The first five atom37 places (N, CA, C, CB, O) and aatype in JSON, in Angstrom:
{
  "aatype": [20, 20, 20, 20, 20, 20, 20, 20, 20, 20, 20, 20, 20, 20, 20, 20, 20, 20, 20, 20, 20, 20, 20, 20, 20, 20, 20, 20, 20, 20, 20, 20, 20, 20, 20, 20, 20, 20, 20, 20, 20, 20, 20, 20, 20, 20, 20, 20, 20, 20, 20, 20, 20, 20, 20, 20, 20, 20, 20, 20, 20, 20, 20, 20, 20, 20, 20, 20, 20, 20, 20, 20, 20, 20, 20, 20, 20, 20, 20, 20, 20, 20, 20, 20, 20, 20, 20, 20, 20, 20, 20, 20, 20, 20, 20, 20, 20, 20, 20, 20, 20, 20, 20, 20, 20, 20, 20, 20, 20, 20, 20, 20, 20, 20, 20, 20, 20, 20, 20, 20, 20, 20, 20, 20, 20, 20, 20, 20, 20, 20, 20, 20, 20, 20, 20, 20, 20, 20, 20, 20, 20, 20, 20, 20, 20, 20, 20, 20],
  "atom_mask": [
    [1, 1, 1, 1, 1],
    [1, 1, 1, 1, 1],
    [1, 1, 1, 1, 1],
    [1, 1, 1, 1, 1],
    [1, 1, 1, 1, 1],
    [1, 1, 1, 1, 1],
    [1, 1, 1, 1, 1],
    [1, 1, 1, 1, 1],
    [1, 1, 1, 1, 1],
    [1, 1, 1, 1, 1],
    [1, 1, 1, 1, 1],
    [1, 1, 1, 1, 1],
    [1, 1, 1, 1, 1],
    [1, 1, 1, 1, 1],
    [1, 1, 1, 1, 1],
    [1, 1, 1, 1, 1],
    [1, 1, 1, 1, 1],
    [1, 1, 1, 1, 1],
    [1, 1, 1, 1, 1],
    [1, 1, 1, 1, 1],
    [1, 1, 1, 1, 1],
    [1, 1, 1, 1, 1],
    [1, 1, 1, 1, 1],
    [1, 1, 1, 1, 1],
    [1, 1, 1, 1, 1],
    [1, 1, 1, 1, 1],
    [1, 1, 1, 1, 1],
    [1, 1, 1, 1, 1],
    [1, 1, 1, 1, 1],
    [1, 1, 1, 1, 1],
    [1, 1, 1, 1, 1],
    [1, 1, 1, 1, 1],
    [1, 1, 1, 1, 1],
    [1, 1, 1, 1, 1],
    [1, 1, 1, 1, 1],
    [1, 1, 1, 1, 1],
    [1, 1, 1, 1, 1],
    [1, 1, 1, 1, 1],
    [1, 1, 1, 1, 1],
    [1, 1, 1, 1, 1],
    [1, 1, 1, 1, 1],
    [1, 1, 1, 1, 1],
    [1, 1, 1, 1, 1],
    [1, 1, 1, 1, 1],
    [1, 1, 1, 1, 1],
    [1, 1, 1, 1, 1],
    [1, 1, 1, 1, 1],
    [1, 1, 1, 1, 1],
    [1, 1, 1, 1, 1],
    [1, 1, 1, 1, 1],
    [1, 1, 1, 1, 1],
    [1, 1, 1, 1, 1],
    [1, 1, 1, 1, 1],
    [1, 1, 1, 1, 1],
    [1, 1, 1, 1, 1],
    [1, 1, 1, 1, 1],
    [1, 1, 1, 1, 1],
    [1, 1, 1, 1, 1],
    [1, 1, 1, 1, 1],
    [1, 1, 1, 1, 1],
    [1, 1, 1, 1, 1],
    [1, 1, 1, 1, 1],
    [1, 1, 1, 1, 1],
    [1, 1, 1, 1, 1],
    [1, 1, 1, 1, 1],
    [1, 1, 1, 1, 1],
    [1, 1, 1, 1, 1],
    [1, 1, 1, 1, 1],
    [1, 1, 1, 1, 1],
    [1, 1, 1, 1, 1],
    [1, 1, 1, 1, 1],
    [1, 1, 1, 1, 1],
    [1, 1, 1, 1, 1],
    [1, 1, 1, 1, 1],
    [1, 1, 1, 1, 1],
    [1, 1, 1, 1, 1],
    [1, 1, 1, 1, 1],
    [1, 1, 1, 1, 1],
    [1, 1, 1, 1, 1],
    [1, 1, 1, 1, 1],
    [1, 1, 1, 1, 1],
    [1, 1, 1, 1, 1],
    [1, 1, 1, 1, 1],
    [1, 1, 1, 1, 1],
    [1, 1, 1, 1, 1],
    [1, 1, 1, 1, 1],
    [1, 1, 1, 1, 1],
    [1, 1, 1, 1, 1],
    [1, 1, 1, 1, 1],
    [1, 1, 1, 1, 1],
    [1, 1, 1, 1, 1],
    [1, 1, 1, 1, 1],
    [1, 1, 1, 1, 1],
    [1, 1, 1, 1, 1],
    [1, 1, 1, 1, 1],
    [1, 1, 1, 1, 1],
    [1, 1, 1, 1, 1],
    [1, 1, 1, 1, 1],
    [1, 1, 1, 1, 1],
    [1, 1, 1, 1, 1],
    [1, 1, 1, 1, 1],
    [1, 1, 1, 1, 1],
    [1, 1, 1, 1, 1],
    [1, 1, 1, 1, 1],
    [1, 1, 1, 1, 1],
    [1, 1, 1, 1, 1],
    [1, 1, 1, 1, 1],
    [1, 1, 1, 1, 1],
    [1, 1, 1, 1, 1],
    [1, 1, 1, 1, 1],
    [1, 1, 1, 1, 1],
    [1, 1, 1, 1, 1],
    [1, 1, 1, 1, 1],
    [1, 1, 1, 1, 1],
    [1, 1, 1, 1, 1],
    [1, 1, 1, 1, 1],
    [1, 1, 1, 1, 1],
    [1, 1, 1, 1, 1],
    [1, 1, 1, 1, 1],
    [1, 1, 1, 1, 1],
    [1, 1, 1, 1, 1],
    [1, 1, 1, 1, 1],
    [1, 1, 1, 1, 1],
    [1, 1, 1, 1, 1],
    [1, 1, 1, 1, 1],
    [1, 1, 1, 1, 1],
    [1, 1, 1, 1, 1],
    [1, 1, 1, 1, 1],
    [1, 1, 1, 1, 1],
    [1, 1, 1, 1, 1],
    [1, 1, 1, 1, 1],
    [1, 1, 1, 1, 1],
    [1, 1, 1, 1, 1],
    [1, 1, 1, 1, 1],
    [1, 1, 1, 1, 1],
    [1, 1, 1, 1, 1],
    [1, 1, 1, 1, 1],
    [1, 1, 1, 1, 1],
    [1, 1, 1, 1, 1],
    [1, 1, 1, 1, 1],
    [1, 1, 1, 1, 1],
    [1, 1, 1, 1, 1],
    [1, 1, 1, 1, 1],
    [1, 1, 1, 1, 1],
    [1, 1, 1, 1, 1],
    [1, 1, 1, 1, 1],
    [1, 1, 1, 1, 1],
    [1, 1, 1, 1, 1]
  ],
  "atom_positions": [
    [[130.46, -16.96, -41.34], [131.11, -18.26, -41.76], [132.15, -18.65, -40.64], [131.86, -18.11, -43.23], [132.98, -17.87, -40.17]],
    [[131.99, -19.97, -40.29], [133.08, -20.32, -39.33], [134.32, -20.73, -39.99], [132.67, -21.4, -38.44], [134.31, -20.9, -41.2]],
    [[135.39, -20.89, -39.31], [136.67, -21.19, -39.81], [136.71, -22.62, -40.4], [137.69, -21.01, -38.71], [136.21, -23.56, -39.78]],
    [[137.23, -22.76, -41.46], [137.25, -24.08, -42.03], [138.59, -24.85, -41.66], [137.07, -23.96, -43.57], [139.65, -24.23, -41.62]],
    [[138.53, -26.2, -41.4], [139.78, -26.84, -41.0], [140.02, -27.92, -42.08], [139.7, -27.46, -39.5], [139.14, -28.7, -42.46]],
    [[141.24, -27.89, -42.52], [141.67, -28.83, -43.61], [141.98, -30.17, -42.92], [142.97, -28.27, -44.44], [142.83, -30.17, -42.02]],
    [[141.35, -31.31, -43.29], [141.71, -32.58, -42.7], [142.59, -33.33, -43.72], [140.43, -33.41, -42.3], [143.27, -34.27, -43.31]],
    [[142.62, -32.96, -45.09], [143.56, -33.67, -45.87], [143.52, -32.91, -47.29], [143.17, -35.28, -45.95], [142.57, -32.19, -47.58]],
    [[144.52, -33.09, -48.11], [144.34, -32.47, -49.58], [145.19, -33.31, -50.42], [144.8, -30.84, -49.74], [146.17, -33.9, -49.97]],
    [[144.81, -33.37, -51.64], [145.59, -34.25, -52.57], [145.43, -33.61, -54.0], [145.03, -35.83, -52.54], [144.43, -32.94, -54.28]],
    [[146.41, -33.84, -54.87], [146.28, -33.47, -56.26], [145.4, -34.39, -57.0], [147.58, -33.41, -56.9], [145.58, -35.61, -56.96]],
    [[144.44, -33.81, -57.69], [143.75, -34.72, -58.81], [144.58, -34.55, -60.1], [142.1, -34.27, -59.12], [144.89, -35.55, -60.75]],
    [[144.94, -33.35, -60.48], [145.77, -33.15, -61.58], [146.86, -32.01, -61.06], [144.86, -32.69, -62.91], [146.5, -31.03, -60.42]],
    [[148.14, -32.25, -61.4], [149.16, -31.29, -60.98], [149.46, -30.23, -62.12], [150.47, -32.07, -60.59], [149.8, -30.61, -63.24]],
    [[149.33, -28.9, -61.79], [149.56, -27.96, -62.93], [151.03, -28.05, -63.37], [149.18, -26.47, -62.52], [151.96, -28.33, -62.61]],
    [[151.14, -27.76, -64.65], [152.44, -27.77, -65.29], [152.86, -26.24, -65.57], [152.38, -28.65, -66.65], [152.07, -25.48, -66.11]],
    [[154.04, -25.85, -65.2], [154.41, -24.49, -65.36], [155.74, -24.37, -66.06], [154.45, -23.81, -64.05], [156.47, -25.35, -66.22]],
    [[156.05, -23.17, -66.49], [157.34, -22.89, -66.84], [157.78, -21.46, -66.36], [157.46, -23.05, -68.29], [156.96, -20.59, -66.07]],
    [[159.1, -21.3, -66.31], [159.69, -19.97, -65.82], [159.37, -18.9, -66.84], [161.29, -20.05, -65.61], [159.42, -19.17, -68.04]],
    [[159.04, -17.7, -66.39], [158.91, -16.58, -67.31], [160.32, -16.0, -67.44], [157.85, -15.5, -66.79], [161.0, -15.75, -66.44]],
    [[160.75, -15.78, -68.67], [162.21, -15.27, -69.0], [162.39, -13.95, -68.27], [162.47, -15.05, -70.65], [161.58, -13.03, -68.33]],
    [[163.58, -13.94, -67.53], [164.11, -12.68, -66.95], [163.29, -12.34, -65.61], [163.99, -11.45, -68.05], [163.44, -11.25, -65.04]],
    [[162.43, -13.31, -65.14], [161.73, -12.93, -63.9], [161.78, -14.21, -62.99], [160.17, -12.45, -64.21], [162.05, -15.32, -63.45]],
    [[161.53, -13.99, -61.75], [161.59, -15.01, -60.78], [160.12, -15.53, -60.53], [162.27, -14.48, -59.48], [159.68, -15.75, -59.4]],
    [[159.4, -15.72, -61.7], [158.01, -16.05, -61.62], [157.69, -17.2, -62.72], [157.13, -14.7, -61.86], [158.4, -17.38, -63.71]],
    [[156.64, -17.89, -62.45], [156.29, -18.95, -63.39], [154.88, -18.77, -63.85], [156.46, -20.32, -62.75], [154.05, -18.25, -63.11]],
    [[154.57, -19.19, -65.04], [153.24, -19.21, -65.6], [152.74, -20.66, -65.7], [153.24, -18.54, -66.99], [153.53, -21.56, -65.99]],
    [[151.53, -20.91, -65.47], [150.9, -22.23, -65.56], [150.44, -22.46, -67.07], [149.63, -22.33, -64.54], [149.55, -21.81, -67.63]],
    [[151.2, -23.48, -67.64], [150.75, -23.83, -69.02], [149.42, -24.7, -68.96], [151.93, -24.64, -69.8], [148.55, -24.66, -69.83]],
    [[149.37, -25.39, -67.95], [148.04, -26.19, -67.76], [147.52, -25.95, -66.31], [148.27, -27.84, -68.03], [148.3, -25.73, -65.39]],
    [[146.21, -26.02, -66.15], [145.65, -25.81, -64.83], [145.93, -27.04, -64.09], [144.15, -25.49, -64.85], [146.62, -27.97, -64.53]],
    [[145.32, -26.99, -62.85], [145.48, -28.1, -61.95], [144.13, -28.22, -61.11], [146.79, -27.87, -61.0], [143.27, -27.34, -61.13]],
    [[144.03, -29.3, -60.42], [142.93, -29.58, -59.55], [143.38, -30.18, -58.25], [141.97, -30.47, -60.22], [144.07, -31.2, -58.23]],
    [[142.99, -29.58, -57.21], [143.08, -30.3, -55.87], [141.84, -30.73, -55.18], [143.75, -29.47, -54.95], [140.8, -30.09, -55.33]],
    [[141.9, -31.76, -54.44], [140.82, -32.25, -53.71], [141.06, -31.91, -52.22], [140.65, -33.75, -53.96], [142.09, -32.37, -51.74]],
    [[140.31, -31.23, -51.49], [140.5, -30.96, -50.05], [139.29, -31.39, -49.24], [140.78, -29.47, -49.82], [138.14, -31.03, -49.47]],
    [[139.71, -32.23, -48.22], [138.72, -32.59, -47.24], [138.57, -31.57, -46.17], [139.04, -33.88, -46.65], [139.55, -31.33, -45.47]],
    [[137.49, -30.98, -45.97], [137.25, -29.76, -45.26], [136.36, -30.14, -44.08], [136.61, -28.66, -46.18], [135.35, -30.83, -44.26]],
    [[136.72, -29.7, -42.88], [135.77, -29.71, -41.77], [135.39, -28.24, -41.45], [136.39, -30.45, -40.49], [136.21, -27.38, -41.14]],
    [[134.09, -28.06, -41.55], [133.5, -26.78, -41.3], [132.35, -27.07, -40.3], [132.99, -26.07, -42.66], [132.63, -27.48, -39.18]],
    [[131.21, -26.89, -40.63], [130.05, -27.17, -39.75], [129.94, -28.68, -39.9], [128.66, -26.37, -40.18], [129.59, -29.31, -38.9]],
    [[130.2, -29.32, -41.04], [130.3, -30.79, -41.25], [131.41, -31.11, -42.26], [128.93, -31.39, -41.74], [131.82, -30.22, -43.0]],
    [[131.83, -32.18, -42.31], [132.87, -32.69, -43.19], [132.41, -32.8, -44.66], [133.32, -34.03, -42.7], [131.4, -33.41, -44.99]],
    [[133.22, -32.18, -45.5], [132.84, -32.19, -46.89], [134.05, -32.22, -47.73], [131.98, -31.02, -47.24], [135.14, -31.89, -47.26]],
    [[133.9, -32.62, -49.06], [135.16, -32.56, -49.89], [134.86, -31.59, -50.94], [135.61, -33.97, -50.51], [133.79, -31.59, -51.55]],
    [[135.9, -30.71, -51.16], [135.82, -29.69, -52.18], [136.98, -29.87, -53.18], [135.83, -28.27, -51.53], [138.11, -30.25, -52.86]],
    [[136.56, -29.54, -54.42], [137.59, -29.58, -55.55], [137.83, -28.16, -56.01], [137.1, -30.49, -56.8], [136.92, -27.45, -56.44]],
    [[139.09, -27.78, -55.88], [139.49, -26.39, -56.3], [140.3, -26.46, -57.65], [140.4, -25.68, -55.13], [141.04, -27.42, -57.9]],
    [[140.13, -25.5, -58.43], [140.78, -25.49, -59.7], [141.9, -24.29, -59.62], [139.65, -25.27, -60.91], [141.65, -23.18, -59.15]],
    [[143.05, -24.64, -60.12], [144.04, -23.65, -60.3], [144.17, -23.39, -61.73], [145.34, -24.04, -59.69], [144.53, -24.31, -62.46]],
    [[143.89, -22.13, -62.23], [143.61, -21.86, -63.7], [144.94, -21.91, -64.39], [142.87, -20.43, -63.97], [146.0, -21.73, -63.79]],
    [[144.84, -22.18, -65.79], [145.86, -22.12, -66.71], [146.12, -20.59, -66.82], [145.49, -22.85, -68.07], [145.18, -19.8, -66.82]],
    [[147.46, -20.18, -66.93], [147.72, -18.78, -67.08], [148.08, -18.07, -65.72], [146.51, -18.14, -67.71], [148.61, -16.96, -65.71]],
    [[147.75, -18.74, -64.59], [148.13, -18.26, -63.34], [149.66, -17.92, -63.16], [147.73, -19.25, -62.37], [150.5, -18.74, -63.52]],
    [[150.01, -16.83, -62.67], [151.41, -16.47, -62.55], [151.73, -16.6, -61.01], [151.71, -14.96, -63.14], [150.99, -16.08, -60.18]],
    [[152.84, -17.31, -60.67], [153.16, -17.42, -59.32], [154.69, -17.28, -59.15], [152.63, -18.73, -58.78], [155.46, -17.23, -60.12]],
    [[155.06, -17.21, -57.92], [156.51, -17.21, -57.65], [156.95, -18.5, -56.87], [156.88, -15.92, -56.83], [158.11, -18.74, -56.51]],
    [[155.93, -19.25, -56.68], [156.13, -20.56, -55.95], [156.47, -20.34, -54.56], [157.22, -21.39, -56.57], [155.68, -19.79, -53.79]],
    [[157.7, -20.8, -54.17], [158.21, -20.5, -52.9], [159.3, -19.52, -52.83], [158.62, -21.64, -52.32], [159.94, -19.3, -53.86]],
    [[159.61, -18.87, -51.67], [160.74, -17.96, -51.54], [162.06, -18.65, -51.61], [160.64, -17.2, -50.27], [163.08, -18.01, -51.87]],
    [[162.1, -19.94, -51.38], [163.19, -20.65, -51.27], [163.57, -21.35, -52.72], [162.97, -21.62, -50.14], [162.87, -22.28, -53.11]],
    [[164.61, -20.94, -53.44], [164.81, -21.43, -54.73], [165.05, -22.92, -54.8], [165.9, -20.74, -55.32], [164.8, -23.48, -55.87]],
    [[165.48, -23.58, -53.81], [165.59, -25.15, -53.8], [164.41, -25.77, -53.41], [166.66, -25.68, -52.89], [164.4, -27.0, -53.36]],
    [[163.36, -25.11, -53.1], [162.15, -25.68, -52.57], [160.94, -25.57, -53.52], [161.82, -25.02, -51.25], [159.81, -25.7, -53.06]],
    [[161.11, -25.34, -54.75], [160.26, -25.1, -55.8], [159.42, -26.41, -56.09], [161.07, -24.63, -57.02], [160.02, -27.44, -56.41]],
    [[158.13, -26.39, -55.99], [157.37, -27.58, -56.18], [155.83, -27.36, -56.45], [157.57, -28.45, -54.98], [155.37, -26.23, -56.23]],
    [[155.08, -28.28, -56.85], [153.72, -27.94, -57.1], [152.93, -27.52, -55.95], [153.09, -29.01, -57.69], [152.04, -26.68, -56.07]],
    [[153.26, -28.14, -54.71], [152.58, -27.72, -53.48], [152.9, -26.29, -53.09], [152.95, -28.64, -52.36], [152.06, -25.67, -52.43]],
    [[154.0, -25.75, -53.44], [154.32, -24.38, -53.19], [153.6, -23.41, -54.24], [155.87, -24.21, -53.24], [153.33, -22.25, -53.95]],
    [[153.29, -24.01, -55.52], [152.6, -23.31, -56.39], [151.13, -23.12, -55.95], [152.73, -23.94, -57.66], [150.58, -22.02, -56.08]],
    [[150.55, -24.08, -55.47], [149.12, -24.17, -55.0], [149.04, -23.02, -53.82], [148.73, -25.8, -54.42], [148.18, -22.14, -53.77]],
    [[150.04, -23.21, -52.92], [150.09, -22.39, -51.74], [150.08, -20.87, -52.17], [151.38, -22.75, -50.87], [149.32, -20.07, -51.64]],
    [[150.91, -20.54, -53.1], [151.03, -19.24, -53.57], [149.72, -18.74, -54.23], [152.17, -19.17, -54.51], [149.35, -17.57, -54.15]],
    [[148.96, -19.84, -54.97], [147.59, -19.39, -55.48], [146.64, -19.13, -54.44], [146.97, -20.39, -56.38], [145.8, -18.23, -54.55]],
    [[146.73, -19.92, -53.38], [145.82, -19.6, -52.2], [146.08, -18.29, -51.57], [145.95, -20.65, -51.13], [145.11, -17.62, -51.2]],
    [[147.32, -17.84, -51.4], [147.71, -16.65, -50.78], [147.21, -15.54, -51.74], [149.26, -16.61, -50.5], [146.85, -14.47, -51.24]],
    [[147.15, -15.71, -53.12], [146.67, -14.72, -53.91], [145.22, -14.59, -53.97], [147.15, -14.87, -55.13], [144.77, -13.45, -54.06]],
    [[144.37, -15.66, -53.92], [143.01, -15.59, -54.05], [142.42, -15.25, -52.71], [142.47, -16.83, -54.6], [141.38, -14.6, -52.67]],
    [[143.02, -15.66, -51.6], [142.71, -15.39, -50.19], [141.34, -15.9, -49.89], [142.8, -13.88, -49.85], [141.24, -17.06, -49.51]],
    [[140.26, -15.15, -50.01], [138.91, -15.63, -49.76], [138.57, -15.85, -48.36], [138.68, -16.84, -50.45], [137.73, -16.7, -48.07]],
    [[139.16, -15.13, -47.43], [138.9, -15.35, -46.0], [137.46, -15.16, -45.6], [139.74, -14.45, -45.19], [137.02, -15.67, -44.57]],
    [[136.69, -14.4, -46.44], [135.19, -14.28, -46.2], [134.48, -15.67, -46.34], [134.54, -13.24, -47.25], [133.47, -15.92, -45.69]],
    [[135.02, -16.5, -47.17], [134.46, -17.76, -47.29], [134.97, -18.83, -46.49], [134.55, -18.11, -48.51], [134.58, -19.99, -46.61]],
    [[135.92, -18.41, -45.56], [136.51, -19.35, -44.54], [137.97, -19.85, -44.94], [135.53, -20.61, -44.38], [138.68, -20.5, -44.16]],
    [[138.37, -19.46, -46.32], [139.7, -19.76, -46.84], [140.76, -18.86, -46.28], [139.71, -19.67, -48.33], [141.24, -17.99, -47.01]],
    [[141.16, -19.01, -45.0], [142.07, -18.18, -44.42], [143.53, -18.55, -44.62], [141.77, -18.12, -43.08], [143.83, -19.6, -45.2]],
    [[144.5, -17.66, -44.14], [145.93, -18.05, -44.41], [146.17, -19.46, -43.73], [146.99, -16.91, -43.81], [146.95, -20.26, -44.24]],
    [[145.5, -19.75, -42.58], [145.7, -21.0, -41.9], [145.19, -22.14, -42.74], [145.02, -20.99, -40.55], [145.74, -23.24, -42.76]],
    [[144.08, -21.83, -43.45], [143.53, -22.95, -44.33], [144.51, -23.27, -45.58], [142.03, -22.5, -44.9], [144.68, -24.42, -45.98]],
    [[145.1, -22.25, -46.1], [146.05, -22.44, -47.18], [147.41, -23.08, -46.72], [146.32, -21.09, -47.83], [148.07, -23.84, -47.43]],
    [[147.73, -22.71, -45.53], [148.91, -23.35, -44.91], [148.79, -24.76, -44.74], [149.2, -22.78, -43.62], [149.74, -25.51, -44.94]],
    [[147.54, -25.2, -44.33], [147.2, -26.65, -43.99], [147.23, -27.4, -45.32], [145.74, -26.81, -43.25], [147.72, -28.52, -45.41]],
    [[146.62, -26.68, -46.46], [146.54, -27.35, -47.67], [147.96, -27.66, -48.19], [145.75, -26.54, -48.64], [148.26, -28.73, -48.71]],
    [[148.82, -26.61, -48.0], [150.28, -26.76, -48.45], [150.87, -27.96, -47.75], [151.17, -25.44, -48.12], [151.56, -28.73, -48.41]],
    [[150.65, -28.18, -46.47], [151.25, -29.28, -45.78], [150.8, -30.64, -46.31], [150.94, -29.18, -44.34], [151.6, -31.56, -46.47]],
    [[149.47, -30.75, -46.57], [148.93, -32.11, -47.08], [149.41, -32.29, -48.59], [147.22, -32.16, -46.99], [149.63, -33.44, -48.97]],
    [[149.56, -31.35, -49.37], [149.93, -31.39, -50.67], [151.38, -31.95, -50.71], [149.78, -30.0, -51.31], [151.67, -32.92, -51.42]],
    [[152.27, -31.33, -49.94], [153.61, -31.77, -49.75], [153.69, -33.21, -49.54], [154.22, -31.08, -48.66], [154.49, -33.89, -50.18]],
    [[152.79, -33.77, -48.57], [152.85, -35.14, -48.32], [152.37, -35.98, -49.54], [152.06, -35.44, -47.12], [152.85, -37.09, -49.79]],
    [[151.42, -35.4, -50.25], [150.83, -36.14, -51.42], [151.9, -36.28, -52.47], [149.55, -35.38, -52.02], [151.98, -37.33, -53.11]],
    [[152.77, -35.25, -52.69], [153.81, -35.4, -53.65], [154.94, -36.21, -53.21], [154.29, -34.15, -54.05], [155.92, -36.35, -53.94]],
    [[154.86, -36.78, -52.02], [155.96, -37.69, -51.55], [157.1, -37.11, -50.74], [156.57, -38.33, -52.7], [158.15, -37.73, -50.58]],
    [[156.89, -35.85, -50.2], [157.94, -35.29, -49.38], [157.89, -35.94, -48.08], [157.82, -33.8, -49.22], [156.81, -36.25, -47.58]],
    [[159.03, -36.18, -47.47], [159.15, -36.86, -46.19], [158.36, -35.87, -45.05], [160.83, -37.1, -45.82], [158.38, -34.64, -45.09]],
    [[157.77, -36.57, -44.19], [156.93, -35.74, -43.16], [157.7, -34.7, -42.42], [156.29, -36.66, -42.08], [157.24, -33.59, -42.17]],
    [[158.89, -35.1, -42.08], [159.75, -34.17, -41.26], [159.99, -32.9, -42.07], [161.14, -34.85, -40.86], [159.97, -31.79, -41.53]],
    [[160.22, -33.09, -43.34], [160.61, -31.91, -44.28], [159.2, -31.05, -44.5], [161.28, -32.53, -45.85], [159.18, -29.83, -44.43]],
    [[158.21, -31.73, -44.74], [156.85, -31.12, -44.85], [156.58, -30.21, -43.71], [155.75, -32.19, -44.92], [156.24, -29.04, -43.88]],
    [[156.76, -30.82, -42.44], [156.56, -30.19, -41.12], [157.4, -28.87, -41.13], [157.02, -31.19, -39.92], [156.86, -27.8, -40.85]],
    [[158.7, -28.97, -41.44], [159.61, -27.74, -41.36], [159.08, -26.64, -42.18], [161.04, -28.04, -41.84], [159.01, -25.48, -41.75]],
    [[158.67, -27.04, -43.47], [158.21, -26.01, -44.44], [156.9, -25.48, -43.96], [158.06, -26.59, -45.89], [156.65, -24.28, -44.01]],
    [[156.08, -26.32, -43.5], [154.75, -25.93, -43.03], [154.94, -24.84, -41.83], [153.92, -27.28, -42.51], [154.34, -23.76, -41.86]],
    [[155.77, -25.18, -40.82], [156.03, -24.17, -39.77], [156.65, -22.84, -40.25], [156.93, -24.77, -38.73], [156.44, -21.77, -39.69]],
    [[157.44, -23.0, -41.33], [157.91, -21.78, -41.97], [156.99, -20.8, -42.43], [158.63, -22.09, -43.0], [157.07, -19.61, -42.14]],
    [[155.97, -21.39, -43.28], [154.9, -20.57, -43.84], [153.95, -20.13, -42.62], [154.08, -21.42, -45.0], [153.45, -19.01, -42.62]],
    [[153.74, -20.98, -41.66], [152.78, -20.64, -40.55], [153.3, -19.46, -39.79], [152.56, -21.86, -39.57], [152.56, -18.55, -39.45]],
    [[154.64, -19.48, -39.5], [155.15, -18.39, -38.66], [155.71, -17.24, -39.43], [156.19, -18.89, -37.76], [155.72, -16.11, -38.94]],
    [[156.24, -17.53, -40.77], [156.77, -16.4, -41.42], [156.11, -16.03, -42.64], [158.09, -16.59, -41.68], [156.6, -15.12, -43.3]],
    [[155.06, -16.61, -43.02], [154.19, -16.39, -44.13], [153.25, -15.22, -44.05], [153.43, -17.56, -44.33], [152.65, -14.88, -45.07]],
    [[153.06, -14.55, -42.86], [152.03, -13.58, -42.63], [152.35, -12.38, -43.49], [151.92, -13.2, -41.13], [151.46, -11.83, -44.14]],
    [[153.63, -11.95, -43.5], [154.04, -10.83, -44.41], [153.62, -11.07, -45.77], [155.51, -10.62, -44.4], [152.95, -10.22, -46.37]],
    [[154.0, -12.28, -46.34], [153.62, -12.62, -47.8], [152.13, -12.59, -47.98], [154.16, -14.06, -48.23], [151.65, -12.1, -49.0]],
    [[151.37, -13.09, -47.04], [149.97, -13.1, -47.2], [149.37, -11.72, -47.3], [149.37, -13.81, -46.11], [148.55, -11.44, -48.17]],
    [[149.83, -10.81, -46.33], [149.39, -9.42, -46.36], [149.87, -8.67, -47.56], [149.86, -8.71, -45.15], [149.18, -7.78, -48.05]],
    [[151.13, -9.04, -48.09], [151.73, -8.41, -49.26], [150.93, -8.57, -50.5], [153.07, -8.93, -49.49], [150.87, -7.68, -51.35]],
    [[150.3, -9.75, -50.61], [149.53, -10.08, -51.83], [148.48, -8.99, -52.14], [148.83, -11.46, -51.66], [148.14, -8.79, -53.31]],
    [[147.94, -8.27, -51.1], [147.05, -7.17, -51.3], [147.55, -5.93, -51.62], [146.33, -7.0, -50.28], [146.81, -5.02, -52.0]],
    [[148.9, -5.79, -51.47], [149.59, -4.44, -51.66], [149.73, -4.2, -53.08], [151.0, -4.36, -50.99], [149.89, -5.11, -53.89]],
    [[149.65, -2.84, -53.42], [149.73, -2.33, -54.83], [151.06, -2.8, -55.41], [149.62, -0.72, -54.89], [151.07, -3.15, -56.59]],
    [[152.16, -2.85, -54.69], [153.49, -3.13, -55.21], [153.42, -4.58, -55.81], [154.62, -3.0, -54.05], [153.92, -4.82, -56.9]],
    [[152.76, -5.55, -55.03], [152.76, -6.95, -55.58], [151.92, -6.9, -56.83], [152.19, -8.04, -54.53], [152.3, -7.51, -57.83]],
    [[150.9, -6.28, -56.83], [149.96, -6.26, -58.0], [150.68, -5.62, -59.22], [148.61, -5.45, -57.64], [150.47, -6.14, -60.31]],
    [[151.52, -4.52, -59.14], [152.39, -4.04, -60.05], [153.33, -5.07, -60.74], [153.11, -3.06, -59.4], [153.42, -5.25, -61.95]],
    [[154.01, -5.7, -59.78], [154.97, -6.89, -60.23], [154.22, -7.97, -60.94], [155.72, -7.57, -58.96], [154.75, -8.55, -61.89]],
    [[152.97, -8.3, -60.53], [152.3, -9.3, -61.37], [151.87, -8.69, -62.78], [151.02, -9.85, -60.6], [151.9, -9.39, -63.79]],
    [[151.52, -7.51, -62.81], [151.08, -6.94, -64.13], [152.3, -6.82, -65.01], [150.36, -5.52, -63.97], [152.19, -6.95, -66.23]],
    [[153.5, -6.57, -64.43], [154.78, -6.5, -65.14], [154.97, -7.87, -65.75], [156.0, -6.1, -64.18], [155.18, -8.01, -66.96]],
    [[154.89, -8.86, -64.92], [155.0, -10.36, -65.34], [154.02, -10.71, -66.53], [154.65, -11.34, -64.07], [154.34, -11.46, -67.46]],
    [[152.91, -10.16, -66.42], [151.89, -10.47, -67.57], [152.31, -9.76, -68.81], [150.37, -10.02, -67.22], [152.18, -10.3, -69.91]],
    [[152.83, -8.53, -68.66], [153.21, -7.78, -69.82], [154.4, -8.5, -70.45], [153.54, -6.3, -69.47], [154.48, -8.6, -71.68]],
    [[155.33, -9.0, -69.64], [156.48, -9.77, -70.08], [156.13, -10.99, -70.87], [157.29, -10.17, -68.94], [156.65, -11.28, -71.95]],
    [[155.18, -11.73, -70.21], [154.59, -12.88, -70.87], [154.01, -12.71, -72.26], [153.56, -13.37, -70.03], [154.17, -13.5, -73.19]],
    [[153.29, -11.51, -72.3], [152.52, -11.24, -73.6], [153.64, -10.92, -74.6], [151.41, -9.97, -73.47], [153.5, -11.34, -75.75]],
    [[154.74, -10.2, -74.27], [155.81, -9.93, -75.22], [156.5, -11.27, -75.7], [156.87, -8.98, -74.54], [156.84, -11.49, -76.87]],
    [[156.65, -12.17, -74.56], [157.46, -13.38, -74.93], [156.67, -14.29, -75.84], [157.9, -14.18, -73.66], [157.25, -15.07, -76.59]],
    [[155.35, -14.19, -75.79], [154.47, -15.02, -76.71], [154.27, -14.39, -78.01], [153.11, -15.27, -76.12], [153.84, -15.02, -78.97]],
    [[154.6, -13.0, -78.06], [154.45, -12.26, -79.31], [152.95, -12.04, -79.65], [155.16, -13.02, -80.48], [152.55, -12.07, -80.81]],
    [[152.17, -11.82, -78.63], [150.72, -11.56, -78.69], [150.43, -10.13, -78.9], [150.04, -12.01, -77.45], [149.26, -9.75, -78.98]]
  ]
}
């Protein structure tokens, strides 16, 4: 599989989320859909779903929490580099989604360069047992919160 290049991305539906009590994580109350214009062997449009119930920490910057960061977190979690969805792919999607929600281009560029050069550790950490344990703890707390 060749590397896929993102040419544009936009929200079809923005996921709605809420903070999980006592944690620095959020759960999606509704799913979302994004449309990605992808250049691989040829140009194509892909629609990706972000599922209801997904748990994310959005961005590491508390003042920079937004739906683009949520989708970026989703991409880092699902990874899928065997299908061409690499770290670079998700970083590019993040950039275009920031523009789609109306973020100024200069700010989107700054945040993009931040994940491009500093996001490698987070991308690798998603595979680590420690992160999976934190996610399982978040799920357990959510179940308690909902009284299920």
